[in-house]
N, C-alpha and C positions, 0 to 999 in steps of 0.2 A: 575577402569572403571565403576563399579557399583555405586560408589559415584557420578561420573559425570552424569551418566544416571538419577539418582534421582534429581540431582541439576538442570539440564537443563529442559526447558519446552518441548523441542523436543527430540525424540529418538536419542541417540548418533550415531547410525549407519546411520542416515539420515542427520546428521549435515552438511556434505560437500554440500549436495543438497540445504539445507536451506541457507547456506552462498552464494552460487552461485546465488540463486534466489534473495536474499536480495541485492546483488551488482547490479543486473540488475534492480530490482524493485525500490529501493531507488534512484538510479542514474537517471532513466527516470522520476521518480516522481518529483524530485527537478529541473531537467533540464526543465521540462514542465512549472513549475511555472516561472522560470527565463526567458525562451524563450518568453512566452506570455507577461510577464511584460515588457520586452525590446521591444517587437513588438508594444505594446500599448503606448510606449513613456517614460517608466521609465528605465533609464540606470543604476540604482543602482546595480542590480545583474550582469550586464555585466562588470561594472567597478571593481567588486570584483571577476571577473573570474568565475562566476557561470553559465554562458550560455555555458556549456560544458558537454560532456558525460564522462568526466574523473571522475571515482568514488571517488577518493581521496578527491576532494574538497567538496563533498556532505555528506560524512560520519560523523556521530556523534558517538564517541566511547561509551558514556554512553547509547545512544539510542539503539545501536546494542547489548550491553551487556544485557540490560533490555529485549529486544525482545527474546534473547536466554534463559534468565532465567525465565521471567514472561509471555512471549507470546505476549507482545506488546512493541513497541519502536518507534523510529523516526530517521530521518536523520537530517542533519544540516539545519535549516529553511532558506529559501531564503528571504533576506530583500526586501521589496517592499514599495515604496513611492507612494501611490495612488494619491497624489497631482499632480503628473506628468501625470495622465490619463486625457484625454479630457472628459470622462464620468466615474468618479471614481467608482460609484456603479455598473454599468453594467460590466465594464472592470474588476473591482475587483472580481466580481462573476466568470468571465471566468478564471481569473488567479488562483483563489482559487480552482476552480473545475478541472483545468487542471491536477493537481497532481493525485487525485483519479481516474480521467478518464483514465489517462495513465496506471494505474494498472489494471483497468477494461479491457482496450484494450489489454494489455499483456496477461491477463488471457484468453480472447476470442481467441487471436491468438494461444495461447498454446493449447486450446481445438481443434481448427481447425487443427493444425499440428498433434496433438496426434491422433485425430479421423481419419485423413487421413492416417497416418502411419499404424494404426491398420486395417482400412478398406481395404487398398490396399496391405496388406500382408508384409509390410516393416519390422514390428517387428518380425513376424514369420520367416522371412528370416535370422534373426540373429541367428547364431548357438551357440554362447556362452551364457550359461544360466545366468551367472552373469551380462553380458552386457544387456540382456533382462530385468532382474530385475532392473538394474540401470536406464534403459529408463523409466520403469513404475514408479519408485520412483521419478525420476526427474520431469516428467510431472505432477504427482500427487501433488508433493510439489509446483512446479512452479504455477500451476493453482489455487490451493486452497489458497495459501499464497497471491497471487496477488488479488484474489477476497476478501480475508480477509482485506488486506490493503485498498482496495477500500471502503469497508463498514466501517471499523474502522475510516478512515479519514473523513467520512461524518457524524460522530457523532457530534451533535451541542454543543460541549463543548470545551472551549479553552484548549490547543493551537491548536486544530485540524482544518482542513480546513472547516469542516462542520459548525463550529462556525462562521468563517469569511463569509461564504456564507449566513448563517442565518442573520448575522449582516447587510449585504448589502440588503437582501430581506425585512427585517422588516422596518417599518416606522422609521424615524430618531429619533423621541422622545423616542421610545422604545430602539433603538440601543444605544442612549446616556445613558439610565438608565442601560443597560446591562454592559456597559464599566466600570461603577462604581464598579461592583461586579466581574470584570474579574479576578483579582488576587486571589480572594477567590474561584472562580469557578475552577481555575487551581488546587488549593490545594484539593478541594473536588473531582475533577476528579481523581487525583493521588491516593487519599485515597481509592476511590471506586475500583480502579484497583489493588492496592497493598495489601489491607487487605486480609489475607488468607481466603479462602472459598467463597469470593464474585465473584471470576472469573467464577464460574458456572452460575452466573447471568449476567455477563458483557462480558467477553472475549469468553467463550465457546459458547454462542448463536451466536456470530458473526462467529466463525469458522463453526458452524453447517450450518448457512445461506450460507457461502462461499462454503461449500461442496455441498449443494443443487443447487447452481448456476452452479457449475462445472458439476454436473450430467445433469442438464437441457441442457447446451450448448453442452456437449459431445453427448448426445442423439440426439440433433437437427442436429449436423454436421454428425453424423453417418447415420441419416435418409436421409440427403441431398446427401450423398455419396452412397446411395443405400443399407444401412445396415438394 
C-alpha cells in the first residue's frame, strides 16, 4: 500500500473519489465537444457514437493512467471536421471551449451544492463520522479537479483545447505558421509535463489556482446563503 501511495499522484485513500470525479468530468467534457460540433453541422462525432453520456466511449486508458500517476491526463479526443461548419473559426472556438467550460460549470455546481449542504445543516445532520468525511473529501476532490481540468485544458499548447481556441483567434497567417510546428509543440509539452521536478512549475501552479477558485466560489455561495 505504501508503494502505491508513493506511485500515485493522488493519495490512495482518495483514489475512489478521484475516479468518480474523472468519470463525470471527462464524460461531460467530451460530450460537450461532440454535442456542439453536431449542433453546428458536423455529424462526425455523432456517426462515431460520441454524442452520448456513456463514459465508456470517451475514456482513453493511457490518459487516465497518466492522470493518476502524473497529475495530468486526457479522455479520447472527439474528432471534429470544421469544414462542415458554416463559420469554421467562430464555431470552432465554441466547440473547443465547450469542453473546458463544462468542467468549470461542474465545479461551480459542486460549490453551490456543497455550500448549500454546509450552510443549511445537511452535513451536520449526518451522524456517521466516516460518511461526513466522505462527503467533504468528495466535494473537495470534485470541485478542485474540475477547476483544474478547466484551467489545464485552456493552456495554449497542442493537443489541448486552449491551442485550438488560440489557433482560431489568431490571424490566419499566424495560425498557418503554428501548424508547421504543431507536432514539435506536442513533444515539448509532454516533456515539460513529464520531466521530474518541473511539475512544481507546470502542474502544481494550476492545482493552486484551482484551489483558489474553489475557495472563491464556496465563499461567494456561503455569503449568498447568508453565511
